[in-house]
PDB file of N, CA, C and O in Angstrom:
ATOM      1  N   MET A   1       0.779  -1.162  -0.060  1.00  0.00           N
ATOM      2  CA  MET A   1       0.129   0.036  -0.071  1.00  0.00           C
ATOM      3  C   MET A   1       0.870   1.160   0.050  1.00  0.00           C
ATOM      4  O   MET A   1       1.829   1.121   0.821  1.00  0.00           O
ATOM      5  N   LYS A   2       0.597   2.313  -0.638  1.00  0.00           N
ATOM      6  CA  LYS A   2       1.246   3.404  -0.681  1.00  0.00           C
ATOM      7  C   LYS A   2       0.413   4.598  -0.376  1.00  0.00           C
ATOM      8  O   LYS A   2      -0.785   4.645  -0.655  1.00  0.00           O
ATOM      9  N   CYS A   3       1.122   5.646   0.253  1.00  0.00           N
ATOM     10  CA  CYS A   3       0.582   6.841   0.461  1.00  0.00           C
ATOM     11  C   CYS A   3       1.534   7.841   0.111  1.00  0.00           C
ATOM     12  O   CYS A   3       2.623   7.998   0.663  1.00  0.00           O
ATOM     13  N   GLY A   4       1.000   8.614  -0.984  1.00  0.00           N
ATOM     14  CA  GLY A   4       2.119   9.431  -1.801  1.00  0.00           C
ATOM     15  C   GLY A   4       3.078   8.648  -2.384  1.00  0.00           C
ATOM     16  O   GLY A   4       2.749   7.872  -3.281  1.00  0.00           O
ATOM     17  N   ASN A   5       4.156   8.728  -2.033  1.00  0.00           N
ATOM     18  CA  ASN A   5       5.232   8.046  -2.782  1.00  0.00           C
ATOM     19  C   ASN A   5       6.036   6.883  -1.858  1.00  0.00           C
ATOM     20  O   ASN A   5       6.996   6.211  -2.235  1.00  0.00           O
ATOM     21  N   LYS A   6       5.303   6.834  -0.404  1.00  0.00           N
ATOM     22  CA  LYS A   6       5.845   5.949   0.521  1.00  0.00           C
ATOM     23  C   LYS A   6       5.298   4.658   0.506  1.00  0.00           C
ATOM     24  O   LYS A   6       4.084   4.626   0.306  1.00  0.00           O
ATOM     25  N   ALA A   7       5.963   3.407   0.691  1.00  0.00           N
ATOM     26  CA  ALA A   7       5.263   2.171   0.948  1.00  0.00           C
ATOM     27  C   ALA A   7       4.959   2.067   2.441  1.00  0.00           C
ATOM     28  O   ALA A   7       5.806   2.011   3.332  1.00  0.00           O
ATOM     29  N   VAL A   8       3.708   2.049   2.581  1.00  0.00           N
ATOM     30  CA  VAL A   8       3.377   2.506   4.185  1.00  0.00           C
ATOM     31  C   VAL A   8       3.560   0.929   4.955  1.00  0.00           C
ATOM     32  O   VAL A   8       3.765   0.900   6.168  1.00  0.00           O
ATOM     33  N   ASN A   9       3.488  -0.088   4.325  1.00  0.00           N
ATOM     34  CA  ASN A   9       3.668  -1.284   5.178  1.00  0.00           C
ATOM     35  C   ASN A   9       5.192  -1.448   5.396  1.00  0.00           C
ATOM     36  O   ASN A   9       5.559  -1.786   6.522  1.00  0.00           O
ATOM     37  N   ALA A  10       6.123  -1.239   4.421  1.00  0.00           N
ATOM     38  CA  ALA A  10       7.490  -1.000   4.798  1.00  0.00           C
ATOM     39  C   ALA A  10       7.966  -0.023   5.814  1.00  0.00           C
ATOM     40  O   ALA A  10       8.845  -0.256   6.644  1.00  0.00           O
ATOM     41  N   GLU A  11       7.273   1.156   5.668  1.00  0.00           N
ATOM     42  CA  GLU A  11       7.798   2.135   6.430  1.00  0.00           C
ATOM     43  C   GLU A  11       7.452   1.891   7.988  1.00  0.00           C
ATOM     44  O   GLU A  11       8.198   2.311   8.872  1.00  0.00           O
ATOM     45  N   GLN A  12       6.222   1.155   8.265  1.00  0.00           N
ATOM     46  CA  GLN A  12       5.783   0.889   9.562  1.00  0.00           C
ATOM     47  C   GLN A  12       6.919  -0.309   9.923  1.00  0.00           C
ATOM     48  O   GLN A  12       7.487  -0.144  11.003  1.00  0.00           O
ATOM     49  N   VAL A  13       7.248  -1.303   9.265  1.00  0.00           N
ATOM     50  CA  VAL A  13       8.058  -2.401   9.683  1.00  0.00           C
ATOM     51  C   VAL A  13       9.470  -1.674  10.004  1.00  0.00           C
ATOM     52  O   VAL A  13      10.165  -1.890  10.997  1.00  0.00           O
ATOM     53  N   ARG A  14       9.712  -0.879   9.085  1.00  0.00           N
ATOM     54  CA  ARG A  14      11.170  -0.186   9.435  1.00  0.00           C
ATOM     55  C   ARG A  14      11.366   0.420  10.663  1.00  0.00           C
ATOM     56  O   ARG A  14      12.416   0.386  11.303  1.00  0.00           O
ATOM     57  N   ARG A  15      10.096   1.107  11.058  1.00  0.00           N
ATOM     58  CA  ARG A  15      10.139   1.846  12.275  1.00  0.00           C
ATOM     59  C   ARG A  15       9.890   1.034  13.419  1.00  0.00           C
ATOM     60  O   ARG A  15      10.040   1.524  14.538  1.00  0.00           O
ATOM     61  N   GLY A  16       9.539  -0.111  13.278  1.00  0.00           N
ATOM     62  CA  GLY A  16       9.394  -1.171  14.391  1.00  0.00           C
ATOM     63  C   GLY A  16       7.914  -0.994  14.875  1.00  0.00           C
ATOM     64  O   GLY A  16       7.642  -1.294  16.038  1.00  0.00           O
ATOM     65  N   LEU A  17       6.973  -0.531  14.055  1.00  0.00           N
ATOM     66  CA  LEU A  17       5.642  -0.389  14.298  1.00  0.00           C
ATOM     67  C   LEU A  17       4.702  -1.286  13.835  1.00  0.00           C
ATOM     68  O   LEU A  17       3.485  -1.165  13.979  1.00  0.00           O
ATOM     69  N   ALA A  18       5.347  -2.298  13.210  1.00  0.00           N
ATOM     70  CA  ALA A  18       4.423  -3.533  12.704  1.00  0.00           C
ATOM     71  C   ALA A  18       5.210  -4.725  12.542  1.00  0.00           C
ATOM     72  O   ALA A  18       6.407  -4.642  12.266  1.00  0.00           O
ATOM     73  N   TRP A  19       4.635  -5.813  12.691  1.00  0.00           N
ATOM     74  CA  TRP A  19       5.171  -7.001  12.838  1.00  0.00           C
ATOM     75  C   TRP A  19       5.013  -7.842  11.571  1.00  0.00           C
ATOM     76  O   TRP A  19       3.852  -7.997  11.190  1.00  0.00           O
ATOM     77  N   VAL A  20       5.919  -8.370  10.905  1.00  0.00           N
ATOM     78  CA  VAL A  20       5.867  -9.164   9.518  1.00  0.00           C
ATOM     79  C   VAL A  20       5.311 -10.595   9.962  1.00  0.00           C
ATOM     80  O   VAL A  20       5.947 -11.313  10.733  1.00  0.00           O
ATOM     81  N   ASP A  21       4.241 -10.905   9.492  1.00  0.00           N
ATOM     82  CA  ASP A  21       3.520 -12.322   9.703  1.00  0.00           C
ATOM     83  C   ASP A  21       4.028 -13.188   8.452  1.00  0.00           C
ATOM     84  O   ASP A  21       3.491 -12.914   7.379  1.00  0.00           O
ATOM     85  N   SER A  22       4.869 -14.066   8.458  1.00  0.00           N
ATOM     86  CA  SER A  22       5.296 -14.788   7.470  1.00  0.00           C
ATOM     87  C   SER A  22       4.192 -15.632   6.901  1.00  0.00           C
ATOM     88  O   SER A  22       4.379 -16.204   5.826  1.00  0.00           O
ATOM     89  N   ARG A  23       3.086 -15.747   7.529  1.00  0.00           N
ATOM     90  CA  ARG A  23       2.004 -16.660   7.042  1.00  0.00           C
ATOM     91  C   ARG A  23       1.272 -16.066   6.076  1.00  0.00           C
ATOM     92  O   ARG A  23       0.477 -16.714   5.395  1.00  0.00           O
ATOM     93  N   TYR A  24       1.498 -14.581   5.900  1.00  0.00           N
ATOM     94  CA  TYR A  24       0.709 -13.822   4.848  1.00  0.00           C
ATOM     95  C   TYR A  24       1.414 -13.073   3.893  1.00  0.00           C
ATOM     96  O   TYR A  24       0.854 -12.481   2.970  1.00  0.00           O
ATOM     97  N   THR A  25       2.857 -13.083   4.124  1.00  0.00           N
ATOM     98  CA  THR A  25       3.749 -12.296   3.023  1.00  0.00           C
ATOM     99  C   THR A  25       4.933 -13.166   2.748  1.00  0.00           C
ATOM    100  O   THR A  25       5.384 -13.933   3.599  1.00  0.00           O
ATOM    101  N   GLN A  26       5.386 -13.047   1.652  1.00  0.00           N
ATOM    102  CA  GLN A  26       6.759 -13.921   1.264  1.00  0.00           C
ATOM    103  C   GLN A  26       7.614 -12.761   0.875  1.00  0.00           C
ATOM    104  O   GLN A  26       8.709 -13.004   0.368  1.00  0.00           O
ATOM    105  N   ASP A  27       7.200 -11.412   1.073  1.00  0.00           N
ATOM    106  CA  ASP A  27       7.949 -10.193   0.776  1.00  0.00           C
ATOM    107  C   ASP A  27       9.407 -10.195   1.447  1.00  0.00           C
ATOM    108  O   ASP A  27       9.459  -9.830   2.622  1.00  0.00           O
ATOM    109  N   LYS A  28      10.478 -10.536   0.870  1.00  0.00           N
ATOM    110  CA  LYS A  28      11.783 -10.579   1.492  1.00  0.00           C
ATOM    111  C   LYS A  28      12.225  -9.252   2.025  1.00  0.00           C
ATOM    112  O   LYS A  28      12.923  -9.175   3.036  1.00  0.00           O
ATOM    113  N   ALA A  29      11.826  -8.219   1.354  1.00  0.00           N
ATOM    114  CA  ALA A  29      12.120  -6.699   1.789  1.00  0.00           C
ATOM    115  C   ALA A  29      11.555  -6.481   3.115  1.00  0.00           C
ATOM    116  O   ALA A  29      12.247  -5.941   3.978  1.00  0.00           O
ATOM    117  N   LEU A  30      10.425  -6.833   3.343  1.00  0.00           N
ATOM    118  CA  LEU A  30       9.765  -6.616   4.713  1.00  0.00           C
ATOM    119  C   LEU A  30      10.445  -7.455   5.562  1.00  0.00           C
ATOM    120  O   LEU A  30      10.638  -6.890   6.639  1.00  0.00           O
ATOM    121  N   THR A  31      10.946  -8.718   5.517  1.00  0.00           N
ATOM    122  CA  THR A  31      11.737  -9.536   6.212  1.00  0.00           C
ATOM    123  C   THR A  31      12.862  -8.901   6.698  1.00  0.00           C
ATOM    124  O   THR A  31      13.166  -8.766   7.883  1.00  0.00           O
ATOM    125  N   LEU A  32      13.570  -8.453   5.558  1.00  0.00           N
ATOM    126  CA  LEU A  32      14.803  -7.660   5.877  1.00  0.00           C
ATOM    127  C   LEU A  32      14.590  -6.407   6.790  1.00  0.00           C
ATOM    128  O   LEU A  32      15.397  -6.124   7.676  1.00  0.00           O
ATOM    129  N   LEU A  33      13.522  -5.705   6.547  1.00  0.00           N
ATOM    130  CA  LEU A  33      13.421  -4.393   7.331  1.00  0.00           C
ATOM    131  C   LEU A  33      13.196  -4.852   8.806  1.00  0.00           C
ATOM    132  O   LEU A  33      13.703  -4.278   9.770  1.00  0.00           O
ATOM    133  N   GLN A  34      12.424  -5.892   8.879  1.00  0.00           N
ATOM    134  CA  GLN A  34      12.102  -6.265  10.268  1.00  0.00           C
ATOM    135  C   GLN A  34      13.346  -6.818  11.104  1.00  0.00           C
ATOM    136  O   GLN A  34      13.438  -6.627  12.316  1.00  0.00           O
ATOM    137  N   ALA A  35      14.175  -7.430  10.452  1.00  0.00           N
ATOM    138  CA  ALA A  35      15.445  -7.865  10.841  1.00  0.00           C
ATOM    139  C   ALA A  35      16.265  -6.757  11.318  1.00  0.00           C
ATOM    140  O   ALA A  35      16.966  -6.896  12.321  1.00  0.00           O
ATOM    141  N   GLU A  36      16.223  -5.745  10.709  1.00  0.00           N
ATOM    142  CA  GLU A  36      17.079  -4.411  10.936  1.00  0.00           C
ATOM    143  C   GLU A  36      16.594  -3.756  12.086  1.00  0.00           C
ATOM    144  O   GLU A  36      17.313  -3.201  12.917  1.00  0.00           O
ATOM    145  N   ALA A  37      15.109  -3.840  12.131  1.00  0.00           N
ATOM    146  CA  ALA A  37      14.605  -3.105  13.028  1.00  0.00           C
ATOM    147  C   ALA A  37      14.722  -3.802  14.573  1.00  0.00           C
ATOM    148  O   ALA A  37      14.832  -3.155  15.614  1.00  0.00           O
ATOM    149  N   ARG A  38      14.679  -5.070  14.479  1.00  0.00           N
ATOM    150  CA  ARG A  38      14.980  -5.865  15.643  1.00  0.00           C
ATOM    151  C   ARG A  38      16.380  -5.698  15.995  1.00  0.00           C
ATOM    152  O   ARG A  38      16.630  -5.354  17.150  1.00  0.00           O
ATOM    153  N   LYS A  39      17.326  -5.888  15.178  1.00  0.00           N
ATOM    154  CA  LYS A  39      18.759  -5.762  15.525  1.00  0.00           C
ATOM    155  C   LYS A  39      19.087  -4.281  16.245  1.00  0.00           C
ATOM    156  O   LYS A  39      19.894  -4.190  17.170  1.00  0.00           O
ATOM    157  N   ASN A  40      18.434  -3.258  15.757  1.00  0.00           N
ATOM    158  CA  ASN A  40      18.481  -1.962  16.358  1.00  0.00           C
ATOM    159  C   ASN A  40      17.817  -1.574  17.579  1.00  0.00           C
ATOM    160  O   ASN A  40      18.084  -0.550  18.207  1.00  0.00           O
ATOM    161  N   ARG A  41      16.821  -2.545  17.939  1.00  0.00           N
ATOM    162  CA  ARG A  41      15.895  -2.450  18.840  1.00  0.00           C
ATOM    163  C   ARG A  41      14.914  -1.132  18.665  1.00  0.00           C
ATOM    164  O   ARG A  41      14.717  -0.239  19.489  1.00  0.00           O
ATOM    165  N   THR A  42      14.439  -1.261  17.530  1.00  0.00           N
ATOM    166  CA  THR A  42      13.495   0.091  17.123  1.00  0.00           C
ATOM    167  C   THR A  42      12.076  -0.236  17.421  1.00  0.00           C
ATOM    168  O   THR A  42      11.689  -1.384  17.204  1.00  0.00           O
ATOM    169  N   GLY A  43      11.252   0.667  17.902  1.00  0.00           N
ATOM    170  CA  GLY A  43       9.878   0.516  18.199  1.00  0.00           C
ATOM    171  C   GLY A  43       9.521  -0.683  18.997  1.00  0.00           C
ATOM    172  O   GLY A  43      10.068  -0.850  20.087  1.00  0.00           O
ATOM    173  N   LEU A  44       8.610  -1.570  18.528  1.00  0.00           N
ATOM    174  CA  LEU A  44       8.368  -2.689  19.426  1.00  0.00           C
ATOM    175  C   LEU A  44       9.363  -3.658  19.632  1.00  0.00           C
ATOM    176  O   LEU A  44       9.136  -4.591  20.403  1.00  0.00           O
ATOM    177  N   TRP A  45      10.435  -3.560  19.046  1.00  0.00           N
ATOM    178  CA  TRP A  45      11.536  -4.425  19.271  1.00  0.00           C
ATOM    179  C   TRP A  45      12.492  -3.808  20.485  1.00  0.00           C
ATOM    180  O   TRP A  45      13.413  -4.486  20.940  1.00  0.00           O
ATOM    181  N   SER A  46      12.250  -2.690  20.892  1.00  0.00           N
ATOM    182  CA  SER A  46      12.952  -2.140  22.162  1.00  0.00           C
ATOM    183  C   SER A  46      12.531  -3.158  23.398  1.00  0.00           C
ATOM    184  O   SER A  46      13.215  -3.290  24.413  1.00  0.00           O
ATOM    185  N   ASN A  47      11.410  -3.788  23.165  1.00  0.00           N
ATOM    186  CA  ASN A  47      10.706  -4.621  24.344  1.00  0.00           C
ATOM    187  C   ASN A  47      11.428  -5.790  24.345  1.00  0.00           C
ATOM    188  O   ASN A  47      11.528  -6.495  23.340  1.00  0.00           O
ATOM    189  N   PRO A  48      12.062  -6.108  25.659  1.00  0.00           N
ATOM    190  CA  PRO A  48      12.836  -7.395  25.708  1.00  0.00           C
ATOM    191  C   PRO A  48      12.051  -8.678  25.271  1.00  0.00           C
ATOM    192  O   PRO A  48      12.677  -9.613  24.772  1.00  0.00           O
ATOM    193  N   ALA A  49      10.832  -8.739  25.428  1.00  0.00           N
ATOM    194  CA  ALA A  49      10.152  -9.782  24.982  1.00  0.00           C
ATOM    195  C   ALA A  49       8.595  -9.547  24.397  1.00  0.00           C
ATOM    196  O   ALA A  49       7.534  -9.840  24.947  1.00  0.00           O
ATOM    197  N   PRO A  50       8.817  -8.941  23.141  1.00  0.00           N
ATOM    198  CA  PRO A  50       7.626  -8.546  22.336  1.00  0.00           C
ATOM    199  C   PRO A  50       6.732  -9.679  22.127  1.00  0.00           C
ATOM    200  O   PRO A  50       7.226 -10.781  21.891  1.00  0.00           O
ATOM    201  N   VAL A  51       5.421  -9.517  22.192  1.00  0.00           N
ATOM    202  CA  VAL A  51       4.424 -10.613  22.053  1.00  0.00           C
ATOM    203  C   VAL A  51       3.867 -10.285  20.561  1.00  0.00           C
ATOM    204  O   VAL A  51       3.537  -9.143  20.241  1.00  0.00           O
ATOM    205  N   PRO A  52       3.801 -11.311  19.748  1.00  0.00           N
ATOM    206  CA  PRO A  52       3.241 -11.038  18.548  1.00  0.00           C
ATOM    207  C   PRO A  52       1.845 -10.783  18.483  1.00  0.00           C
ATOM    208  O   PRO A  52       1.156 -11.466  19.240  1.00  0.00           O
ATOM    209  N   PRO A  53       1.219  -9.888  17.693  1.00  0.00           N
ATOM    210  CA  PRO A  53      -0.152  -9.626  17.851  1.00  0.00           C
ATOM    211  C   PRO A  53      -1.213 -10.678  17.850  1.00  0.00           C
ATOM    212  O   PRO A  53      -2.167 -10.613  18.624  1.00  0.00           O
ATOM    213  N   TRP A  54      -1.037 -11.776  16.873  1.00  0.00           N
ATOM    214  CA  TRP A  54      -1.655 -13.002  16.778  1.00  0.00           C
ATOM    215  C   TRP A  54      -1.625 -13.741  18.208  1.00  0.00           C
ATOM    216  O   TRP A  54      -2.666 -14.283  18.583  1.00  0.00           O
ATOM    217  N   GLN A  55      -0.673 -13.780  18.886  1.00  0.00           N
ATOM    218  CA  GLN A  55      -0.564 -14.458  20.042  1.00  0.00           C
ATOM    219  C   GLN A  55      -1.138 -13.584  21.205  1.00  0.00           C
ATOM    220  O   GLN A  55      -1.548 -14.226  22.172  1.00  0.00           O
ATOM    221  N   TRP A  56      -1.222 -12.372  21.259  1.00  0.00           N
ATOM    222  CA  TRP A  56      -1.695 -11.499  22.161  1.00  0.00           C
ATOM    223  C   TRP A  56      -3.463 -11.698  22.045  1.00  0.00           C
ATOM    224  O   TRP A  56      -4.255 -11.858  22.974  1.00  0.00           O
ATOM    225  N   ARG A  57      -3.700 -11.635  20.771  1.00  0.00           N
ATOM    226  CA  ARG A  57      -5.211 -11.729  20.615  1.00  0.00           C
ATOM    227  C   ARG A  57      -5.667 -13.113  21.078  1.00  0.00           C
ATOM    228  O   ARG A  57      -6.573 -13.291  21.892  1.00  0.00           O
ATOM    229  N   ALA A  58      -5.036 -13.962  20.555  1.00  0.00           N
ATOM    230  CA  ALA A  58      -5.485 -15.571  21.316  1.00  0.00           C
ATOM    231  C   ALA A  58      -5.324 -15.677  22.763  1.00  0.00           C
ATOM    232  O   ALA A  58      -6.028 -16.515  23.327  1.00  0.00           O
ATOM    233  N   ASN A  59      -4.526 -14.980  23.455  1.00  0.00           N
ATOM    234  CA  ASN A  59      -4.625 -14.893  24.994  1.00  0.00           C
ATOM    235  C   ASN A  59      -5.513 -14.037  25.566  1.00  0.00           C
ATOM    236  O   ASN A  59      -5.817 -14.131  26.755  1.00  0.00           O
ATOM    237  N   HIS A  60      -6.043 -13.054  24.698  1.00  0.00           N
ATOM    238  CA  HIS A  60      -7.045 -11.998  25.214  1.00  0.00           C
ATOM    239  C   HIS A  60      -8.631 -12.307  24.569  1.00  0.00           C
ATOM    240  O   HIS A  60      -9.627 -11.615  24.780  1.00  0.00           O
ATOM    241  N   ALA A  61      -8.570 -13.299  23.897  1.00  0.00           N
ATOM    242  CA  ALA A  61      -9.985 -13.281  23.060  1.00  0.00           C
ATOM    243  C   ALA A  61     -11.108 -13.179  23.898  1.00  0.00           C
ATOM    244  O   ALA A  61     -12.037 -12.472  23.506  1.00  0.00           O
ATOM    245  N   THR A  62     -11.203 -13.804  25.070  1.00  0.00           N
ATOM    246  CA  THR A  62     -12.559 -13.738  25.858  1.00  0.00           C
ATOM    247  C   THR A  62     -12.617 -12.320  26.336  1.00  0.00           C
ATOM    248  O   THR A  62     -13.726 -11.788  26.384  1.00  0.00           O
ATOM    249  N   ALA A  63     -11.582 -11.661  26.685  1.00  0.00           N
ATOM    250  CA  ALA A  63     -11.703 -10.116  27.295  1.00  0.00           C
ATOM    251  C   ALA A  63     -12.140  -9.126  25.969  1.00  0.00           C
ATOM    252  O   ALA A  63     -12.702  -8.043  26.130  1.00  0.00           O
ATOM    253  N   MET A  64     -11.882  -9.530  25.008  1.00  0.00           N
ATOM    254  CA  MET A  64     -12.175  -8.652  23.836  1.00  0.00           C
ATOM    255  C   MET A  64     -13.701  -8.891  23.291  1.00  0.00           C
ATOM    256  O   MET A  64     -14.093  -8.226  22.332  1.00  0.00           O
ATOM    257  N   ARG A  65     -14.461  -9.749  23.853  1.00  0.00           N
ATOM    258  CA  ARG A  65     -15.779  -9.927  23.524  1.00  0.00           C
ATOM    259  C   ARG A  65     -16.727  -9.311  24.236  1.00  0.00           C
ATOM    260  O   ARG A  65     -17.913  -9.465  23.948  1.00  0.00           O
TER     261      ARG A  65
END
């Protein structure tokens, strides 16, 4: 997805604001951006034990109803 000339998905991953779910994408560029964000402890990767959103939702499914 683009906004102006920016690739929104890539920008979110680069800034550590989104998690790449390999079940839904094979985009190697996003995977590399995520690896770089993790290495630099950017955004959500600054947390020593980040929880994937799909795991968080599974653990909180009853509370969200």
